[in-house]
NUMI-112339 format. One line per 10 residues: their letters; for each residue x, y, z of C-alpha. Coordinates in Angstrom, 1 decimal. Example, Ala and Ser with C-alpha at 12.3 -4.5 7.8 and 13.67 -1.06 7.14 Angstrom:
<pts>
AS) 12.3:-4.5:7.8  13.7:-1.1:7.1 $
</pts>
This chain:
<pts>
MKLITQRCIR) 26.9:1.8:-13.6  24.4:-1.0:-14.3  22.8:-0.8:-10.9  22.7:2.9:-10.8  20.9:3.0:-14.3  18.4:0.4:-13.5  17.4:1.8:-10.1  16.5:4.9:-11.9  14.3:3.3:-14.6  11.2:3.0:-12.4 $
ASRLCLGLLF) 11.6:6.1:-10.3  9.3:8.2:-12.2  6.5:5.7:-12.1  6.9:5.2:-8.4  6.8:8.8:-7.7  3.4:9.0:-9.5  2.2:6.1:-7.4  3.4:7.6:-4.2  2.5:11.1:-4.9  1.9:13.0:-1.8 $
LSVLPAHAVE) 3.4:11.2:1.0  1.4:13.2:3.5  -1.6:11.2:2.3  0.1:7.8:2.9  -1.1:5.8:5.9  0.5:6.7:9.1  0.6:3.0:10.0  3.9:2.0:8.4  5.3:-1.5:8.4  8.7:-2.9:7.8 $
KPVGTFASAG) 8.7:-4.4:4.3  11.3:-6.9:3.4  14.1:-6.2:0.8  16.7:-8.4:-0.8  17.3:-12.1:-1.4  15.3:-14.7:0.5  15.6:-18.4:-0.1  12.4:-19.9:-1.5  12.8:-22.9:0.8  15.4:-24.6:3.1 $
ALGNPGDPTS) 14.5:-23.3:6.5  15.1:-26.8:8.0  18.8:-26.5:7.2  21.3:-26.5:10.0  22.1:-22.9:10.9  25.5:-24.1:12.0  26.5:-25.9:8.8  28.4:-23.6:6.5  27.2:-25.6:3.5  23.5:-25.0:4.2 $
IYGDAQLKGV) 21.6:-22.0:3.1  22.4:-20.3:6.4  26.2:-20.3:5.2  25.5:-17.9:2.4  26.2:-14.2:3.3  23.9:-12.9:0.8  20.8:-14.7:2.4  18.5:-12.1:4.0  15.8:-14.5:5.0  13.8:-17.6:4.2 $
LIRAYWSTLE) 10.3:-18.4:2.8  8.5:-20.9:5.1  5.7:-22.8:3.5  3.0:-25.2:4.8  -0.2:-26.7:3.7  -3.3:-25.4:5.2  -4.4:-29.0:5.9  -1.3:-29.5:8.0  -1.9:-26.5:10.1  -5.7:-27.2:10.6 $
PTAGNFNFSS) -6.2:-30.9:10.4  -9.8:-30.5:11.7  -11.9:-27.6:11.4  -11.1:-25.1:14.1  -8.1:-27.0:15.6  -4.8:-25.5:14.7  -1.4:-27.1:15.1  1.6:-24.9:14.2  4.3:-27.4:15.2  5.3:-27.9:11.6 $
LTSQISNVQS) 6.4:-24.2:11.4  8.1:-24.1:14.8  11.5:-25.7:14.0  11.6:-23.8:10.7  11.0:-20.4:12.4  13.5:-21.3:15.2  16.3:-22.1:12.6  15.8:-18.7:10.8  15.6:-16.7:14.0  18.8:-18.5:15.3 $
AGLSWSLAIM) 20.6:-17.4:12.2  19.5:-13.8:12.8  17.5:-13.7:9.7  13.9:-12.9:8.7  11.2:-15.0:7.3  8.1:-14.9:5.1  5.1:-17.1:5.4  3.1:-18.8:2.5  0.3:-21.2:3.5  -1.0:-23.2:0.4 $
GGGIGSPAWL) -4.7:-23.6:-0.1  -6.3:-24.5:-3.4  -6.6:-28.1:-4.4  -3.2:-29.3:-3.1  -3.2:-27.6:0.4  -6.8:-27.1:1.4  -8.0:-29.6:4.1  -10.4:-32.3:3.2  -13.0:-31.3:5.7  -13.5:-28.0:3.7 $
TNPTNQGGLG) -15.1:-29.8:0.8  -16.1:-33.1:2.4  -20.0:-33.3:2.5  -21.7:-32.5:5.8  -22.8:-36.1:6.3  -19.0:-37.1:6.4  -18.2:-34.4:8.9  -17.2:-31.7:6.4  -18.4:-28.3:5.7  -19.6:-29.1:2.1 $
APYVTYSFRG) -18.0:-26.2:0.4  -18.4:-26.5:-3.4  -15.6:-27.4:-5.6  -14.5:-28.4:-9.1  -12.0:-31.3:-9.8  -8.9:-30.5:-11.8  -5.4:-32.0:-12.6  -2.4:-30.7:-10.8  1.0:-31.4:-12.7  -0.8:-34.0:-14.8 $
VPGYKLPLFW) -2.3:-35.7:-11.8  -6.1:-35.8:-11.8  -8.5:-35.7:-9.0  -7.7:-32.6:-7.1  -10.6:-30.6:-5.5  -10.5:-26.8:-6.0  -12.8:-25.1:-3.5  -14.7:-22.3:-5.1  -13.0:-19.0:-4.2  -16.0:-16.9:-4.1 $
NSIVQTRLEM) -18.1:-19.3:-1.8  -18.9:-17.8:1.5  -17.9:-20.9:3.4  -14.3:-20.8:1.8  -14.0:-17.1:2.6  -15.1:-17.5:6.1  -12.5:-20.3:6.7  -9.8:-18.3:5.0  -10.6:-15.4:7.4  -10.4:-17.8:10.4 $
LADALAAQYN) -7.1:-19.2:9.1  -5.6:-15.7:8.7  -6.8:-14.8:12.2  -5.3:-18.0:13.9  -2.0:-17.4:12.1  -1.9:-13.7:13.1  -2.7:-14.6:16.7  0.5:-16.7:16.6  2.8:-14.6:14.5  1.7:-11.0:14.0 $
NDTSLKLVYV) 4.0:-9.6:16.8  7.1:-11.7:15.6  9.3:-9.0:14.4  11.4:-11.4:12.3  8.3:-12.3:10.1  8.4:-9.6:7.3  5.9:-10.8:4.7  2.7:-13.0:4.5  1.3:-14.3:1.3  -2.4:-14.5:0.6 $
TQMTANGIEG) -3.7:-18.0:0.5  -5.6:-18.5:-2.7  -8.0:-21.1:-4.2  -5.8:-21.7:-7.1  -4.0:-24.7:-8.7  -1.2:-24.6:-6.0  -3.0:-22.5:-3.5  -0.5:-19.4:-3.5  0.2:-18.6:-7.1  -2.6:-16.9:-8.9 $
HLQGVDMPTF) -2.9:-19.4:-11.8  -5.5:-22.0:-12.6  -3.4:-24.3:-14.7  -5.0:-27.8:-15.0  -8.6:-26.2:-14.3  -11.0:-26.8:-17.1  -12.4:-23.2:-17.6  -15.8:-24.2:-19.2  -16.4:-26.3:-16.2  -15.3:-23.6:-13.8 $
VNAGYTDANW) -17.6:-21.1:-15.5  -20.5:-23.6:-15.1  -19.6:-23.7:-11.3  -20.1:-19.9:-11.1  -16.8:-18.5:-12.2  -16.8:-14.9:-13.6  -14.0:-12.4:-13.7  -16.0:-10.1:-11.4  -16.5:-13.0:-8.8  -12.8:-13.9:-9.0 $
ITASKQAAAS) -11.7:-10.2:-8.4  -14.1:-9.9:-5.5  -13.0:-13.1:-3.9  -9.3:-12.4:-4.3  -9.7:-8.9:-2.8  -11.8:-10.4:0.2  -9.2:-13.0:0.9  -6.4:-10.4:0.7  -8.4:-8.1:3.1  -8.8:-10.9:5.6 $
FANAFTNKAI) -5.1:-11.5:5.7  -4.2:-7.8:5.9  -6.8:-7.1:8.6  -5.4:-10.1:10.5  -1.7:-9.3:10.1  -1.8:-5.6:11.1  1.9:-5.4:11.5  3.0:-7.1:8.3  3.4:-6.6:4.6  1.0:-8.7:2.6 $
AFEVHDVNGT) 1.7:-10.1:-0.9  -0.9:-11.4:-3.5  0.6:-13.5:-6.2  -0.6:-12.9:-9.8  -0.7:-14.8:-13.1  -3.0:-14.4:-16.1  -6.5:-15.8:-15.3  -9.1:-16.8:-17.8  -6.8:-15.9:-20.7  -6.2:-12.4:-19.8 $
HTVAETIIND) -4.0:-10.1:-17.5  -6.7:-7.7:-16.6  -8.2:-9.7:-13.8  -4.8:-9.9:-12.1  -4.2:-6.2:-12.8  -7.5:-5.1:-11.4  -6.9:-7.0:-8.2  -3.5:-5.7:-7.4  -4.3:-2.1:-8.3  -7.6:-2.2:-6.3 $
LWNDPTLEQR) -5.8:-3.6:-3.3  -3.0:-1.1:-3.5  -5.5:1.9:-3.7  -7.8:0.7:-0.9  -7.2:3.1:1.8  -8.4:0.7:4.5  -5.5:-1.6:3.6  -2.9:1.2:4.2  -0.7:0.3:1.0  0.4:-2.9:2.8 $
VGAAMWWISG) -0.9:-5.3:0.0  1.6:-5.7:-2.7  1.8:-7.9:-5.9  3.9:-11.0:-6.1  5.4:-12.5:-9.2  6.5:-16.2:-8.7  7.5:-16.6:-12.3  10.2:-14.0:-12.9  12.7:-15.3:-15.5  14.1:-12.3:-17.3 $
KTSYQSNLVT) 11.8:-12.9:-20.2  9.0:-10.5:-21.3  7.5:-12.9:-23.7  5.8:-15.1:-21.0  2.6:-13.3:-19.8  3.9:-10.2:-21.5  0.8:-8.1:-20.8  1.0:-8.9:-17.1  4.8:-8.0:-17.2  3.8:-4.6:-18.7 $
ALMNYPGDIY) 1.0:-4.3:-16.0  3.6:-4.9:-13.2  6.0:-2.4:-14.8  3.3:0.3:-14.4  2.1:-0.9:-11.1  2.7:1.7:-8.4  2.9:-0.7:-5.4  5.4:-3.1:-3.9  6.5:-6.1:-5.9  7.8:-9.3:-4.4 $
GQVIAKSYEG) 9.2:-12.1:-6.6  10.2:-15.8:-6.7  12.6:-17.0:-9.5  10.7:-19.2:-11.9  13.3:-22.2:-11.6  16.6:-23.1:-10.3  19.6:-21.9:-12.3  21.0:-25.3:-13.0  19.5:-28.7:-13.7  22.5:-30.8:-12.6 $
AWTASTAYTV) 25.5:-32.0:-14.6  25.3:-35.0:-16.9  27.2:-37.9:-15.5  28.7:-41.0:-17.4  27.3:-44.4:-17.3  24.2:-43.4:-15.4  20.7:-44.7:-15.5  18.2:-41.9:-16.4  14.5:-42.0:-16.6  12.1:-40.1:-18.9 $
GTLRMPVNPP) 11.6:-36.4:-17.9  14.9:-36.0:-16.1  16.7:-32.9:-16.9  20.4:-32.3:-17.1  22.9:-29.8:-18.4  26.5:-30.1:-19.7  29.2:-30.5:-17.3  30.5:-27.1:-18.0  27.6:-25.0:-19.2  28.1:-21.7:-20.8 $
ATNRYRYEVT) 27.3:-18.5:-19.0  24.5:-17.7:-21.5  22.5:-19.8:-23.8  22.3:-22.4:-21.2  20.0:-25.1:-22.7  18.5:-28.0:-20.7  18.4:-31.4:-22.0  15.4:-33.7:-21.2  15.4:-37.4:-21.2  12.9:-38.5:-23.8 $
TAGTSGGTEP) 14.1:-42.1:-24.0  15.1:-43.7:-20.8  18.4:-45.6:-20.6  22.0:-45.6:-19.3  24.3:-42.7:-20.6  27.5:-43.4:-22.4  31.1:-43.1:-21.1  31.8:-39.9:-22.9  29.8:-36.6:-22.7  27.8:-36.2:-26.0 $
NWPTTVNATV) 28.0:-33.1:-28.1  25.0:-31.2:-27.0  22.7:-29.7:-29.6  21.7:-26.0:-29.3  18.6:-26.1:-31.3  15.4:-26.5:-29.3  13.8:-29.9:-29.7  17.0:-31.3:-31.4  18.1:-34.7:-30.0  21.2:-36.5:-29.3 $
SDGGVVWTCR) 21.8:-40.1:-28.5  24.1:-40.9:-25.5  24.5:-44.6:-24.9  21.0:-45.9:-24.4  19.6:-42.4:-23.5  18.1:-39.9:-26.0  18.3:-36.3:-24.8  16.0:-33.6:-26.3  17.2:-29.9:-26.1  14.9:-27.7:-24.2 $
ASNFEGGDYT) 14.8:-23.9:-24.0  16.3:-22.2:-20.9  14.0:-21.0:-18.3  15.8:-17.7:-18.5  16.1:-15.0:-21.1  19.0:-15.9:-23.5  19.8:-18.7:-21.0  21.2:-16.3:-18.7  20.3:-16.5:-15.0  21.4:-13.0:-14.3 $
TVFTQAMDLG) 18.6:-11.6:-16.5  16.3:-12.5:-13.7  17.8:-9.8:-11.5  18.1:-7.2:-14.3  14.2:-7.6:-14.9  13.7:-7.5:-11.2  15.3:-4.1:-10.9  13.7:-2.8:-14.1  10.3:-3.8:-12.3  11.3:-2.1:-9.1 $
MRYIEPWDFE) 11.0:-5.5:-7.3  12.1:-5.0:-3.6  12.5:-8.7:-2.8  13.1:-11.8:-4.6  13.2:-15.6:-3.7  15.9:-17.6:-5.6  15.6:-21.3:-4.9  17.6:-22.7:-1.9  19.6:-24.7:-4.4  21.4:-21.3:-5.2 $
FTDTANSAHR) 22.3:-20.7:-1.6  23.7:-24.0:-0.5  27.2:-25.4:-1.2  26.4:-29.1:-1.3  27.0:-31.7:-3.9  23.6:-31.0:-5.6  23.6:-27.2:-5.6  24.8:-24.1:-7.5  27.7:-23.8:-5.1  26.8:-20.1:-4.6 $
AWDGTFEDFN) 27.8:-19.3:-8.1  25.5:-16.4:-8.1  26.4:-14.7:-4.9  27.9:-11.7:-6.9  24.5:-11.2:-8.5  22.7:-11.5:-5.3  25.0:-9.1:-3.7  24.4:-6.6:-6.4  20.6:-7.0:-5.9  20.8:-6.7:-2.2 $
DWSAYVFIEP) 22.9:-3.5:-2.4  20.4:-2.1:-5.0  17.3:-3.0:-3.1  18.7:-1.6:0.2  19.7:1.6:-1.6  16.4:2.0:-3.3  14.0:0.8:-0.6  15.8:1.4:2.7  18.7:3.9:2.5  17.4:7.4:2.4 $
PAAPTGFGAT) 19.0:10.1:0.2  21.5:12.5:1.7  20.2:15.5:3.4  19.9:18.8:1.6  23.0:21.2:2.2  23.6:24.9:2.6  20.2:25.5:4.1  19.9:29.2:4.8  17.2:31.7:5.7  16.9:35.3:5.2 $
AGNAQVQLAW) 14.2:37.1:7.4  12.1:39.9:5.9  8.9:41.7:6.5  6.3:39.0:7.4  8.2:36.5:5.3  11.4:34.4:5.3  13.4:33.5:2.1  14.8:30.0:2.3  17.4:28.3:0.0  19.2:24.9:0.0 $
TNPTDLDLAG) 21.1:22.6:-2.2  19.5:19.3:-3.1  21.4:16.0:-2.8  22.7:14.3:-5.9  21.2:10.8:-5.2  19.8:9.3:-8.4  16.7:8.1:-6.6  15.9:11.5:-5.2  12.1:11.9:-5.5  11.2:14.9:-3.6 $
IRLLRKTGSY) 11.9:17.6:-1.0  9.7:18.4:2.0  10.0:21.7:3.9  8.3:22.1:7.3  7.8:25.1:9.5  7.1:25.1:13.2  7.0:27.6:16.1  8.6:26.8:19.6  10.9:24.0:18.2  12.2:22.5:15.1 $
PSSPDDPAAT) 10.0:19.9:13.4  10.7:16.5:14.9  10.1:14.5:11.7  8.9:14.7:8.1  5.4:14.0:9.4  5.4:16.2:12.6  1.7:16.8:13.1  2.4:20.1:14.8  4.4:21.5:11.9  3.1:23.3:8.7 $
VVLDDDVAPL) 4.3:21.9:5.3  5.6:24.9:3.4  6.7:22.8:0.4  6.3:19.1:-0.7  7.7:19.1:-4.2  8.1:15.8:-6.2  8.0:17.3:-9.7  11.3:17.8:-11.4  13.3:20.0:-11.4  13.0:20.0:-7.6 $
ATSITDTGLT) 13.0:23.4:-6.0  16.0:24.8:-4.2  14.3:27.8:-2.8  11.1:29.4:-1.6  9.8:32.5:0.2  7.5:31.7:3.0  5.0:34.5:3.4  2.2:35.6:5.5  4.2:35.3:8.8  4.1:37.3:12.0 $
NGTTYYYAVY) 6.8:39.7:12.5  8.8:39.1:15.7  7.9:35.4:15.8  10.8:33.0:15.5  10.1:30.2:12.9  12.1:26.9:13.0  12.4:25.2:9.6  13.5:21.7:8.6  14.0:20.5:5.0  14.1:16.7:4.1 $
AYDEQPNFST) 15.0:14.9:0.9  13.0:11.7:0.2  13.1:8.9:-2.3  10.2:7.1:-4.0  9.5:4.8:-1.1  9.5:7.2:0.8  12.6:7.2:2.8  13.5:10.5:4.3  16.8:12.0:4.9  17.9:13.6:8.1 $
AATVSATPQL) 16.8:17.1:8.4  18.7:20.3:7.6  17.4:23.1:9.9  17.5:26.8:10.3  15.5:29.3:12.1  14.6:33.0:11.4  12.4:35.8:12.8  10.7:38.1:10.4  11.0:41.8:11.3  9.8:45.1:9.8 $
PPPVTLLTEG) 12.8:46.6:8.0  14.6:49.7:9.6  12.3:52.8:9.0  13.3:54.9:6.1  13.1:58.6:6.7  11.5:60.5:3.8  11.3:63.9:5.5  12.8:65.4:8.7  12.3:69.2:9.1  13.1:71.7:11.8 $
FESNFNNWTD) 13.0:74.7:9.5  16.4:75.8:10.8  17.7:76.9:7.4  14.9:77.3:4.7  11.8:76.0:3.1  13.6:73.8:0.5  11.5:70.7:1.3  8.2:72.6:0.9  5.9:73.9:-1.8  8.2:73.5:-4.8 $
AGATDWDRAT) 11.6:73.9:-3.0  10.9:76.8:-0.9  8.1:78.8:-2.6  5.7:79.6:0.4  4.5:82.6:2.2  5.0:81.1:5.6  7.9:82.6:7.5  10.5:81.0:9.8  9.7:82.2:13.3  12.1:82.5:16.3 $
AQKHGGTYSA) 9.7:83.8:18.9  8.0:80.4:19.2  9.8:77.1:18.4  9.7:73.6:19.8  13.2:72.7:19.2  16.2:74.5:17.7  16.0:78.1:16.7  13.2:78.3:14.2  9.7:77.0:13.5  7.4:77.5:10.5 $
HAGGSDNDLI) 4.8:80.2:11.1  1.5:81.1:9.4  -0.7:84.1:10.2  -4.0:85.6:8.9  -2.6:86.5:5.5  -0.8:83.3:4.8  -1.7:80.3:2.6  -0.8:76.6:2.8  2.4:74.9:3.6  2.7:71.9:1.3 $
SDNLNTAGYS) 5.6:69.4:1.4  7.4:68.3:-1.8  6.6:64.9:-3.3  7.4:62.0:-1.0  7.6:58.6:-2.6  5.7:56.1:-0.2  4.9:53.5:-2.9  5.5:49.9:-1.9  6.0:50.5:1.9  3.8:48.8:4.4 $
TMTISFWYRD) 3.4:51.6:7.0  3.9:55.4:7.2  4.4:57.5:10.4  3.9:61.1:10.4  5.0:63.2:13.3  5.1:66.9:14.2  4.7:69.5:16.9  2.2:72.4:16.5  1.1:75.5:18.6  -1.8:77.7:17.9 $
ASIDDSDDVY) -2.9:81.1:19.2  -6.5:82.2:18.9  -7.5:79.6:16.3  -10.9:77.9:17.1  -12.8:74.9:15.7  -14.8:77.0:13.3  -11.5:78.0:11.4  -11.1:74.5:10.0  -7.3:74.3:10.0  -6.2:70.8:9.2 $
LQLFNGSTYD) -3.2:68.6:8.5  -4.3:67.2:5.1  -2.9:64.3:3.2  -2.7:63.9:-0.7  -4.2:60.7:-2.1  -3.1:61.3:-5.6  -5.7:63.6:-6.8  -7.2:65.5:-3.8  -6.2:66.4:-0.1  -8.1:64.7:2.7 $
NKVELGNSPE) -8.3:66.2:6.1  -6.5:64.1:8.7  -6.4:66.0:12.0  -7.8:69.4:13.0  -5.1:71.7:14.5  -7.3:74.5:16.1  -8.9:72.5:18.9  -5.8:72.0:21.1  -4.9:74.0:24.2  -3.9:77.6:23.3 $
NTWTFYTVTL) -0.4:78.7:23.2  0.8:75.2:24.1  3.1:72.9:21.9  1.2:69.8:21.3  2.7:66.5:19.7  0.8:64.7:17.0  1.8:61.4:15.4  -0.1:58.9:13.3  0.9:55.6:11.6  -0.8:54.6:8.4 $
NNSGGDAQYF) -1.0:51.1:7.1  -0.9:50.2:3.3  -4.4:48.6:3.5  -8.0:49.6:3.6  -8.6:53.3:3.2  -5.1:54.4:4.0  -3.7:52.5:1.1  -4.5:55.6:-1.1  -1.6:57.4:0.5  1.0:55.0:-0.6 $
HANFRLKFEG) 2.2:56.3:-4.0  5.0:58.1:-5.6  3.8:61.7:-5.2  2.4:61.7:-1.6  2.4:65.1:0.1  1.5:66.8:3.4  -0.4:70.0:3.5  -0.7:72.3:6.5  -3.8:74.2:5.6  -3.4:77.9:6.4 $
TSIDSGENLW) -5.9:79.8:4.2  -8.5:79.6:6.9  -6.4:81.3:9.5  -8.0:84.6:10.3  -6.4:87.9:11.3  -5.1:87.8:14.7  -4.6:84.0:14.7  -1.4:82.2:14.5  -0.1:78.6:13.8  3.4:77.3:14.3 $
IDDVTVTVQ) 4.8:73.9:13.0  8.0:72.3:14.0  10.1:69.1:14.0  8.1:67.4:11.2  9.1:63.8:10.3  7.9:61.2:7.9  9.2:57.6:8.1  8.2:54.5:6.3  8.7:50.9:6.6 $
</pts>
């Protein structure tokens, strides 16, 4: 239940970020999911105690210094990566790539003066982990940006088509060359060198674009920290990159400091919670600092933990006075900064790296954030003397199952998909799947064949619904009767991963005609002029069919039908036979139609061949000028008042049908 609940937390935000999937880039790449080791690629794939022996390992992060790969400007050597990649591939796993720049990884020739064979890129000096003298090239400088682009191009030429490579981190000009922080950099000095938030944002986006444009087949990650005392710089960078249509939503955010805590860089945690794109993570530290041992010499700064630490509230203990430990494990204090003496060693209690001292909160937070991929330290995957002995494999398995379910596995297909054809329309209905990450329903229509995919360019999108509650039916209108339409309905999650299609076909047709009047005058005039009140007579001397016809002579009036309800129909067909004797054009004898207030002439009946039965039929459409005849009290009138003495008109076999 924990996983199911957590996997739903971010669904609504992701749906907003990935609104109409039809507008997403057509160029999709395979983005990694699950647990990757943050290091350890050089381990022996055949050694069951190495990282490769852990069944929960999905891949490995491979790192290198830029200076190692490009020892002199323009001359690349990738041999330091070759054996690591080979190990990962032989284990059947995937890998990610991080090339460190900044002050610790950038080659010396980048900042060396030109008179010493360098490029002379400007820099500031800073301290890294307390060690002064590192040179930090200025990220916004054109020389630096050009060389980063060349680095990305060279790496891509080597690895872009390697299908086992799933993720590439953007090299940054930061304290450690991958993470987005400037720890150890004196900001006033940096500002004097040209730093502004705007310059940093522009430089970061330019470097990310260089890597994305080089690695056309890969997901890209840009690692973020607070910069210049604020989260807004990082937030702007990652949102601008995600929303840049030229980058095809391939550049996501990375968080190499996930700890389960929300107190550290809390505003940036919130920004990531609201971020619509892909998030990649690395755990802030290893789960365990190693167990205390008796009669052991310890130096200042060494961290250890109790021999049997609790599952939660796992404090760390730092050596603040060097010496040799005693023979019996001390009673460890549980107040931060409290001390305990142990033989010649003084230990000081330090807070855990993880929320509540519980390593599993990292993965709870990862799922809350919607993080698709996370890198625990290699320490967690090995089963050697100095390792976690795979104590967290259950947690890793839960995360792997969750990430696969959310980011890879599509929801089930809709069921019960049915179609009812109508007049120029098809009514469609289905039952949506019950997957908790269901984000939307897409319904496509096509002629000639079923839609081949959710993005079939030859198909028409009838429905793309991602607003709860999701639709379970729709009427597709404006269709052509007699044409067979093929439908496919898909369910999708927030990634989007699409289900298989449920399909159905239907052919719209006009409904069978409805007969409103059929009259051969064989019995009476009950369907005419108020149920039989007429001065026409039923004749036997002339008839088209049967025994009788309706006859009018020079002294007769009009023959008017009773009301016929034609309202709501699309077409009306009027058919009859008529015969005249001695009626000429000047007599103005007509079939007339009632429009609701007056009668309109439709066809003149006195200009046909004399003494010959003539068939007349007309179909009216409920549109344009003929729409006036589609109402509840429509009537036919055979106009007889203009028939002169000695002239005769016969009417027979009258039908009125509607559809």
